[in-house]
N, CA and C atoms as an extended XYZ file, in Angstrom:
417
Properties=species:S:1:pos:R:3:atomname:S:1:resname:S:1:resid:I:1 pbc="F F F"
N       -67.431       19.106      -20.123 N   MET     1
C       -66.082       18.859      -20.579 CA  MET     1
C       -65.126       19.651      -19.675 C   MET     1
N       -64.113       18.973      -19.204 N   LEU     2
C       -63.105       19.573      -18.329 CA  LEU     2
C       -61.807       19.712      -19.117 C   LEU     2
N       -61.431       20.951      -19.424 N   ILE     3
C       -60.217       21.191      -20.205 CA  ILE     3
C       -59.476       22.400      -19.644 C   ILE     3
N       -58.196       22.486      -19.956 N   GLY     4
C       -57.389       23.626      -19.556 CA  GLY     4
C       -56.337       23.262      -18.533 C   GLY     4
N       -55.369       24.158      -18.382 N   THR     5
C       -54.265       23.994      -17.439 CA  THR     5
C       -54.250       25.198      -16.505 C   THR     5
N       -54.201       24.930      -15.204 N   TYR     6
C       -54.253       25.980      -14.196 CA  TYR     6
C       -53.162       25.731      -13.159 C   TYR     6
N       -52.571       26.818      -12.690 N   TYR     7
C       -51.507       26.737      -11.696 CA  TYR     7
C       -52.041       27.170      -10.341 C   TYR     7
N       -51.822       26.307       -9.349 N   HIS     8
C       -52.283       26.567       -7.990 CA  HIS     8
C       -51.198       26.149       -7.008 C   HIS     8
N       -51.469       26.385       -5.734 N   THR     9
C       -50.540       25.950       -4.701 CA  THR     9
C       -51.246       25.004       -3.747 C   THR     9
N       -50.459       24.121       -3.170 N   LEU    10
C       -50.964       23.230       -2.136 CA  LEU    10
C       -50.952       24.014       -0.834 C   LEU    10
N       -52.124       24.205       -0.264 N   GLU    11
C       -52.258       25.011        0.942 CA  GLU    11
C       -52.069       24.145        2.182 C   GLU    11
N       -52.019       24.804        3.314 N   ALA    12
C       -51.899       24.105        4.597 CA  ALA    12
C       -53.013       23.073        4.722 C   ALA    12
N       -52.681       21.953        5.328 N   GLY    13
C       -53.667       20.899        5.534 CA  GLY    13
C       -53.987       20.111        4.282 C   GLY    13
N       -53.189       20.262        3.220 N   GLY    14
C       -53.400       19.481        2.005 CA  GLY    14
C       -54.564       19.960        1.154 C   GLY    14
N       -54.911       21.225        1.263 N   ARG    15
C       -56.021       21.759        0.480 CA  ARG    15
C       -55.514       22.358       -0.824 C   ARG    15
N       -56.320       22.183       -1.861 N   VAL    16
C       -56.034       22.808       -3.152 CA  VAL    16
C       -57.332       23.409       -3.683 C   VAL    16
N       -57.217       24.605       -4.199 N   SER    17
C       -58.364       25.303       -4.776 CA  SER    17
C       -58.563       24.818       -6.204 C   SER    17
N       -59.786       24.432       -6.517 N   LEU    18
C       -60.096       24.025       -7.881 CA  LEU    18
C       -60.487       25.261       -8.694 C   LEU    18
N       -60.085       25.312       -9.953 N   PRO    19
C       -60.491       26.431      -10.793 CA  PRO    19
C       -62.015       26.540      -10.856 C   PRO    19
N       -62.490       27.762      -10.964 N   LYS    20
C       -63.926       28.038      -10.930 CA  LYS    20
C       -64.689       27.255      -11.994 C   LYS    20
N       -64.123       27.149      -13.184 N   SER    21
C       -64.813       26.423      -14.255 CA  SER    21
C       -65.003       24.946      -13.906 C   SER    21
N       -64.098       24.367      -13.135 N   PHE    22
C       -64.230       22.970      -12.726 CA  PHE    22
C       -65.200       22.830      -11.556 C   PHE    22
N       -65.187       23.804      -10.654 N   ARG    23
C       -66.100       23.756       -9.500 CA  ARG    23
C       -67.545       23.798       -9.944 C   ARG    23
N       -67.820       24.413      -11.085 N   ALA    24
C       -69.196       24.504      -11.574 CA  ALA    24
C       -69.758       23.128      -11.935 C   ALA    24
N       -68.893       22.177      -12.187 N   LYS    25
C       -69.325       20.826      -12.585 CA  LYS    25
C       -70.004       20.092      -11.433 C   LYS    25
N       -69.413       20.149      -10.235 N   THR    26
C       -69.944       19.416       -9.085 CA  THR    26
C       -69.234       19.864       -7.815 C   THR    26
N       -69.813       19.528       -6.680 N   LYS    27
C       -69.153       19.758       -5.390 CA  LYS    27
C       -68.499       18.484       -4.867 C   LYS    27
N       -68.948       17.335       -5.350 N   LYS    28
C       -68.431       16.048       -4.877 CA  LYS    28
C       -67.515       15.428       -5.922 C   LYS    28
N       -66.317       15.074       -5.463 N   TRP    29
C       -65.283       14.511       -6.318 CA  TRP    29
C       -64.751       13.231       -5.692 C   TRP    29
N       -64.128       12.396       -6.500 N   VAL    30
C       -63.381       11.237       -6.012 CA  VAL    30
C       -61.939       11.442       -6.448 C   VAL    30
N       -61.039       11.476       -5.469 N   VAL    31
C       -59.612       11.614       -5.764 CA  VAL    31
C       -58.966       10.250       -5.586 C   VAL    31
N       -58.082        9.908       -6.510 N   THR    32
C       -57.426        8.611       -6.469 CA  THR    32
C       -56.072        8.695       -7.159 C   THR    32
N       -55.315        7.609       -7.040 N   ARG    33
C       -54.032        7.518       -7.734 CA  ARG    33
C       -54.265        7.693       -9.220 C   ARG    33
N       -53.435        8.491       -9.822 N   GLY    34
C       -53.501        8.621      -11.269 CA  GLY    34
C       -52.480        7.712      -11.920 C   GLY    34
N       -52.329        7.887      -13.175 N   LEU    35
C       -51.301        7.180      -13.925 CA  LEU    35
C       -50.256        8.211      -14.343 C   LEU    35
N       -49.052        7.803      -14.518 N   ASP    36
C       -47.972        8.651      -15.028 CA  ASP    36
C       -47.398        9.624      -14.000 C   ASP    36
N       -47.872        9.616      -12.759 N   GLY    37
C       -47.240       10.435      -11.734 CA  GLY    37
C       -48.114       11.449      -11.043 C   GLY    37
N       -49.344       11.595      -11.446 N   GLY    38
C       -50.239       12.559      -10.802 CA  GLY    38
C       -51.399       11.865      -10.113 C   GLY    38
N       -52.400       12.665       -9.769 N   LEU    39
C       -53.634       12.154       -9.183 CA  LEU    39
C       -54.778       12.372      -10.158 C   LEU    39
N       -55.797       11.531      -10.086 N   PHE    40
C       -57.034       11.729      -10.828 CA  PHE    40
C       -58.079       12.274       -9.862 C   PHE    40
N       -58.891       13.176      -10.362 N   LEU    41
C       -59.992       13.736       -9.597 CA  LEU    41
C       -61.221       13.661      -10.505 C   LEU    41
N       -62.111       12.717      -10.191 N   PHE    42
C       -63.308       12.490      -10.986 CA  PHE    42
C       -64.517       13.136      -10.321 C   PHE    42
N       -65.433       13.735      -11.096 N   PRO    43
C       -66.730       14.055      -10.495 CA  PRO    43
C       -67.311       12.747       -9.948 C   PRO    43
N       -67.839       12.769       -8.730 N   ALA    44
C       -68.251       11.530       -8.058 CA  ALA    44
C       -69.207       10.697       -8.904 C   ALA    44
N       -70.211       11.330       -9.520 N   GLN    45
C       -71.174       10.567      -10.314 CA  GLN    45
C       -70.511        9.951      -11.545 C   GLN    45
N       -69.513       10.596      -12.115 N   ASP    46
C       -68.810       10.052      -13.274 CA  ASP    46
C       -67.881        8.909      -12.890 C   ASP    46
N       -67.346        8.945      -11.683 N   PHE    47
C       -66.467        7.871      -11.221 CA  PHE    47
C       -67.238        6.556      -11.170 C   PHE    47
N       -68.440        6.590      -10.658 N   GLN    48
C       -69.255        5.374      -10.598 CA  GLN    48
C       -69.567        4.857      -11.995 C   GLN    48
N       -69.857        5.755      -12.921 N   LYS    49
C       -70.121        5.346      -14.307 CA  LYS    49
C       -68.871        4.745      -14.933 C   LYS    49
N       -67.722        5.349      -14.663 N   ARG    50
C       -66.459        4.852      -15.207 CA  ARG    50
C       -66.191        3.425      -14.722 C   ARG    50
N       -66.389        3.193      -13.419 N   LEU    51
C       -66.177        1.848      -12.877 CA  LEU    51
C       -67.153        0.850      -13.473 C   LEU    51
N       -68.395        1.251      -13.644 N   ALA    52
C       -69.385        0.358      -14.253 CA  ALA    52
C       -68.987        0.018      -15.685 C   ALA    52
N       -68.473        0.990      -16.414 N   SER    53
C       -68.034        0.757      -17.786 CA  SER    53
C       -66.862       -0.223      -17.827 C   SER    53
N       -65.928       -0.065      -16.908 N   ILE    54
C       -64.785       -0.982      -16.844 CA  ILE    54
C       -65.268       -2.396      -16.554 C   ILE    54
N       -66.220       -2.530      -15.639 N   ASP    55
C       -66.737       -3.855      -15.307 CA  ASP    55
C       -67.466       -4.500      -16.477 C   ASP    55
N       -68.139       -3.715      -17.292 N   GLN    56
C       -68.879       -4.257      -18.430 CA  GLN    56
C       -67.965       -4.704      -19.557 C   GLN    56
N       -66.824       -4.031      -19.705 N   THR    57
C       -65.968       -4.315      -20.856 CA  THR    57
C       -64.811       -5.261      -20.536 C   THR    57
N       -64.608       -5.588      -19.270 N   HIS    58
C       -63.490       -6.452      -18.908 CA  HIS    58
C       -63.951       -7.508      -17.910 C   HIS    58
N       -63.391       -8.650      -18.035 N   SER    59
C       -63.767       -9.769      -17.187 CA  SER    59
C       -63.055       -9.720      -15.842 C   SER    59
N       -63.796      -10.015      -14.803 N   LEU    60
C       -63.234      -10.080      -13.461 CA  LEU    60
C       -62.212      -11.217      -13.341 C   LEU    60
N       -62.269      -12.147      -14.257 N   THR    61
C       -61.320      -13.264      -14.217 CA  THR    61
C       -59.940      -12.873      -14.740 C   THR    61
N       -59.822      -11.690      -15.350 N   LYS    62
C       -58.538      -11.224      -15.882 CA  LYS    62
C       -57.780      -10.462      -14.803 C   LYS    62
N       -56.552      -10.871      -14.552 N   LYS    63
C       -55.736      -10.239      -13.521 CA  LYS    63
C       -55.522       -8.752      -13.795 C   LYS    63
N       -55.259       -8.376      -15.040 N   ALA    64
C       -55.036       -6.963      -15.374 CA  ALA    64
C       -56.265       -6.128      -15.017 C   ALA    64
N       -57.444       -6.675      -15.233 N   HIS    65
C       -58.679       -5.969      -14.878 CA  HIS    65
C       -58.759       -5.767      -13.372 C   HIS    65
N       -58.530       -6.824      -12.620 N   ARG    66
C       -58.591       -6.718      -11.158 CA  ARG    66
C       -57.551       -5.719      -10.645 C   ARG    66
N       -56.356       -5.764      -11.204 N   ASP    67
C       -55.302       -4.854      -10.762 CA  ASP    67
C       -55.645       -3.395      -11.077 C   ASP    67
N       -56.211       -3.147      -12.251 N   PHE    68
C       -56.573       -1.776      -12.610 CA  PHE    68
C       -57.686       -1.248      -11.696 C   PHE    68
N       -58.659       -2.084      -11.409 N   VAL    69
C       -59.729       -1.678      -10.484 CA  VAL    69
C       -59.138       -1.379       -9.111 C   VAL    69
N       -58.197       -2.190       -8.673 N   ARG    70
C       -57.533       -1.929       -7.390 CA  ARG    70
C       -56.819       -0.578       -7.402 C   ARG    70
N       -56.095       -0.299       -8.481 N   LEU    71
C       -55.380        0.974       -8.570 CA  LEU    71
C       -56.337        2.161       -8.497 C   LEU    71
N       -57.490        2.031       -9.127 N   LEU    72
C       -58.451        3.135       -9.123 CA  LEU    72
C       -59.219        3.263       -7.818 C   LEU    72
N       -59.495        2.155       -7.159 N   THR    73
C       -60.438        2.212       -6.040 CA  THR    73
C       -59.849        2.048       -4.648 C   THR    73
N       -58.791        1.281       -4.498 N   ASN    74
C       -58.328        0.944       -3.151 CA  ASN    74
C       -57.926        2.157       -2.330 C   ASN    74
N       -57.382        3.169       -2.971 N   GLU    75
C       -56.959        4.356       -2.230 CA  GLU    75
C       -57.792        5.580       -2.592 C   GLU    75
N       -58.908        5.357       -3.275 N   ALA    76
C       -59.786        6.462       -3.649 CA  ALA    76
C       -60.508        6.999       -2.412 C   ALA    76
N       -60.807        8.275       -2.478 N   GLN    77
C       -61.544        8.906       -1.377 CA  GLN    77
C       -62.461        9.979       -1.950 C   GLN    77
N       -63.688       10.016       -1.455 N   GLU    78
C       -64.601       11.076       -1.863 CA  GLU    78
C       -64.259       12.349       -1.101 C   GLU    78
N       -64.197       13.453       -1.820 N   VAL    79
C       -63.921       14.761       -1.226 CA  VAL    79
C       -64.951       15.753       -1.764 C   VAL    79
N       -65.195       16.789       -1.008 N   SER    80
C       -66.140       17.827       -1.424 CA  SER    80
C       -65.463       19.181       -1.376 C   SER    80
N       -65.892       20.067       -2.261 N   THR    81
C       -65.357       21.414       -2.226 CA  THR    81
C       -65.953       22.151       -1.025 C   THR    81
N       -65.129       22.971       -0.387 N   ASP    82
C       -65.618       23.806        0.712 CA  ASP    82
C       -66.169       25.104        0.129 C   ASP    82
N       -66.526       26.042        0.976 N   GLN    83
C       -67.112       27.300        0.514 CA  GLN    83
C       -66.160       28.114       -0.352 C   GLN    83
N       -64.881       27.874       -0.224 N   SER    84
C       -63.880       28.583       -1.034 CA  SER    84
C       -63.495       27.824       -2.293 C   SER    84
N       -64.147       26.676       -2.543 N   GLY    85
C       -63.850       25.893       -3.735 CA  GLY    85
C       -62.621       25.025       -3.618 C   GLY    85
N       -62.211       24.725       -2.374 N   ARG    86
C       -61.024       23.890       -2.152 CA  ARG    86
C       -61.441       22.474       -1.780 C   ARG    86
N       -60.591       21.528       -2.144 N   VAL    87
C       -60.751       20.151       -1.683 CA  VAL    87
C       -59.539       19.798       -0.830 C   VAL    87
N       -59.761       18.940        0.146 N   LYS    88
C       -58.677       18.469        1.010 CA  LYS    88
C       -58.210       17.124        0.477 C   LYS    88
N       -56.948       17.072        0.115 N   LEU    89
C       -56.368       15.846       -0.425 CA  LEU    89
C       -55.830       14.986        0.711 C   LEU    89
N       -56.064       13.677        0.662 N   PRO    90
C       -55.494       12.796        1.685 CA  PRO    90
C       -53.966       12.809        1.617 C   PRO    90
N       -53.331       12.766        2.763 N   GLY    91
C       -51.877       12.803        2.839 CA  GLY    91
C       -51.196       11.688        2.073 C   GLY    91
N       -51.767       10.491        2.098 N   TYR    92
C       -51.133        9.372        1.401 CA  TYR    92
C       -51.147        9.579       -0.111 C   TYR    92
N       -52.134       10.311       -0.634 N   LEU    93
C       -52.157       10.583       -2.071 CA  LEU    93
C       -51.228       11.741       -2.442 C   LEU    93
N       -51.128       12.747       -1.582 N   THR    94
C       -50.175       13.822       -1.871 CA  THR    94
C       -48.747       13.274       -1.837 C   THR    94
N       -48.491       12.338       -0.942 N   ALA    95
C       -47.165       11.706       -0.891 CA  ALA    95
C       -46.923       10.855       -2.142 C   ALA    95
N       -47.919       10.082       -2.550 N   TYR    96
C       -47.795        9.239       -3.743 CA  TYR    96
C       -47.423       10.079       -4.964 C   TYR    96
N       -48.098       11.221       -5.145 N   ALA    97
C       -47.874       12.066       -6.322 CA  ALA    97
C       -46.751       13.083       -6.111 C   ALA    97
N       -46.078       13.006       -4.977 N   ALA    98
C       -44.974       13.924       -4.651 CA  ALA    98
C       -45.396       15.381       -4.786 C   ALA    98
N       -46.610       15.683       -4.318 N   LEU    99
C       -47.108       17.050       -4.394 CA  LEU    99
C       -46.447       17.877       -3.313 C   LEU    99
N       -45.889       18.985       -3.724 N   LYS   100
C       -45.248       19.894       -2.785 CA  LYS   100
C       -46.047       21.186       -2.762 C   LYS   100
N       -45.436       22.289       -3.047 N   LYS   101
C       -46.122       23.581       -2.987 CA  LYS   101
C       -46.811       23.943       -4.303 C   LYS   101
N       -46.077       23.866       -5.399 N   ASN   102
C       -46.585       24.317       -6.694 CA  ASN   102
C       -47.233       23.173       -7.454 C   ASN   102
N       -48.505       23.366       -7.799 N   LEU   103
C       -49.290       22.323       -8.457 CA  LEU   103
C       -49.788       22.784       -9.815 C   LEU   103
N       -50.158       21.803      -10.621 N   VAL   104
C       -50.866       22.047      -11.871 CA  VAL   104
C       -52.165       21.248      -11.786 C   VAL   104
N       -53.270       21.906      -12.101 N   VAL   105
C       -54.586       21.265      -12.190 CA  VAL   105
C       -54.943       21.268      -13.668 C   VAL   105
N       -55.138       20.078      -14.232 N   VAL   106
C       -55.339       19.937      -15.669 CA  VAL   106
C       -56.673       19.252      -15.927 C   VAL   106
N       -57.457       19.821      -16.832 N   GLY   107
C       -58.683       19.168      -17.272 CA  GLY   107
C       -58.368       18.173      -18.365 C   GLY   107
N       -58.808       16.932      -18.193 N   SER   108
C       -58.554       15.872      -19.174 CA  SER   108
C       -59.874       15.264      -19.644 C   SER   108
N       -60.715       16.111      -20.187 N   LEU   109
C       -62.040       15.786      -20.728 CA  LEU   109
C       -63.060       15.425      -19.653 C   LEU   109
N       -62.962       14.221      -19.081 N   GLU   110
C       -63.973       13.776      -18.121 CA  GLU   110
C       -63.488       13.795      -16.676 C   GLU   110
N       -62.233       14.113      -16.457 N   TYR   111
C       -61.670       14.120      -15.104 CA  TYR   111
C       -60.553       15.154      -15.044 C   TYR   111
N       -60.107       15.424      -13.829 N   LEU   112
C       -58.987       16.332      -13.616 CA  LEU   112
C       -57.748       15.524      -13.273 C   LEU   112
N       -56.600       16.117      -13.521 N   GLU   113
C       -55.340       15.560      -13.059 CA  GLU   113
C       -54.673       16.613      -12.190 C   GLU   113
N       -54.101       16.183      -11.076 N   LEU   114
C       -53.345       17.056      -10.185 CA  LEU   114
C       -51.905       16.575      -10.196 C   LEU   114
N       -50.992       17.502      -10.469 N   TRP   115
C       -49.575       17.159      -10.600 CA  TRP   115
C       -48.719       18.145       -9.822 C   TRP   115
N       -47.570       17.680       -9.386 N   ASP   116
C       -46.501       18.580       -8.979 CA  ASP   116
C       -46.073       19.319      -10.243 C   ASP   116
N       -45.898       20.634      -10.157 N   ARG   117
C       -45.646       21.456      -11.340 CA  ARG   117
C       -44.409       21.012      -12.108 C   ARG   117
N       -43.303       20.778      -11.431 N   THR   118
C       -42.065       20.370      -12.103 CA  THR   118
C       -42.244       19.016      -12.770 C   THR   118
N       -42.827       18.077      -12.059 N   ARG   119
C       -43.034       16.729      -12.591 CA  ARG   119
C       -43.941       16.764      -13.826 C   ARG   119
N       -44.981       17.594      -13.772 N   TYR   120
C       -45.905       17.727      -14.900 CA  TYR   120
C       -45.182       18.225      -16.142 C   TYR   120
N       -44.413       19.295      -15.992 N   HIS   121
C       -43.750       19.864      -17.161 CA  HIS   121
C       -42.684       18.931      -17.722 C   HIS   121
N       -42.022       18.164      -16.892 N   GLN   122
C       -41.077       17.165      -17.393 CA  GLN   122
C       -41.819       16.118      -18.225 C   GLN   122
N       -42.960       15.688      -17.725 N   TYR   123
C       -43.743       14.673      -18.436 CA  TYR   123
C       -44.264       15.220      -19.767 C   TYR   123
N       -44.858       16.412      -19.740 N   VAL   124
C       -45.426       17.003      -20.951 CA  VAL   124
C       -44.349       17.310      -21.987 C   VAL   124
N       -43.178       17.735      -21.535 N   ASP   125
C       -42.083       17.975      -22.479 CA  ASP   125
C       -41.757       16.695      -23.247 C   ASP   125
N       -41.781       15.560      -22.568 N   GLY   126
C       -41.552       14.281      -23.235 CA  GLY   126
C       -42.652       13.942      -24.222 C   GLY   126
N       -43.891       14.271      -23.866 N   LEU   127
C       -45.007       14.028      -24.781 CA  LEU   127
C       -44.869       14.863      -26.052 C   LEU   127
N       -44.519       16.112      -25.880 N   GLU   128
C       -44.418       17.013      -27.028 CA  GLU   128
C       -43.374       16.537      -28.030 C   GLU   128
N       -42.301       15.946      -27.538 N   LYS   129
C       -41.254       15.448      -28.429 CA  LYS   129
C       -41.746       14.269      -29.262 C   LYS   129
N       -42.764       13.571      -28.772 N   ASN   130
C       -43.270       12.372      -29.441 CA  ASN   130
C       -44.702       12.528      -29.940 C   ASN   130
N       -45.177       13.753      -30.078 N   ALA   131
C       -46.589       13.994      -30.406 CA  ALA   131
C       -47.027       13.291      -31.689 C   ALA   131
N       -46.223       13.369      -32.738 N   GLU   132
C       -46.617       12.780      -34.016 CA  GLU   132
C       -46.722       11.256      -33.920 C   GLU   132
N       -45.759       10.627      -33.280 N   SER   133
C       -45.819        9.154      -33.197 CA  SER   133
C       -46.954        8.702      -32.277 C   SER   133
N       -47.261        9.481      -31.240 N   ILE   134
C       -48.404        9.154      -30.378 CA  ILE   134
C       -49.695        9.232      -31.192 C   ILE   134
N       -49.858       10.297      -31.970 N   ALA   135
C       -51.065       10.475      -32.788 CA  ALA   135
C       -51.196        9.357      -33.806 C   ALA   135
N       -50.104        8.971      -34.439 N   GLU   136
C       -50.145        7.909      -35.440 CA  GLU   136
C       -50.578        6.578      -34.858 C   GLU   136
N       -50.184        6.299      -33.616 N   LYS   137
C       -50.551        5.040      -32.976 CA  LYS   137
C       -52.047        4.965      -32.676 C   LYS   137
N       -52.687        6.102      -32.507 N   LEU   138
C       -54.100        6.123      -32.158 CA  LEU   138
C       -55.018        6.048      -33.370 C   LEU   138
N       -54.526        6.454      -34.504 N   VAL   139
C       -55.392        6.524      -35.696 CA  VAL   139
C       -55.427        5.193      -36.404 C   VAL   139
């Protein structure tokens, strides 16, 4: 289980250090476009399982299914942690997520999210204002 919020910086060359508790999960990750403004970082073996699950539950004949698979896979890239526990993010993904210097690394159960710190807090502040109605919609 990947949980918690950690503050890091984007280092030279697009590198970001993963928190130690997350590095213990695996050395190989898949980074891709996230939803809502950040990036997703999946353990590589879990990414393949996630895609297989999507394929089993949705028909390839559905446009929404094809589009979602495209969003997850077309710009995905496998990355590995170096000896210091850092991963190198592709430039096109750091640009997509508007990652600058200050980042937030968030555990979201089965994957990580990487956000620009300001953008993350703006998004979460909006969630907190609507927490009760979000919870009611899920139950």
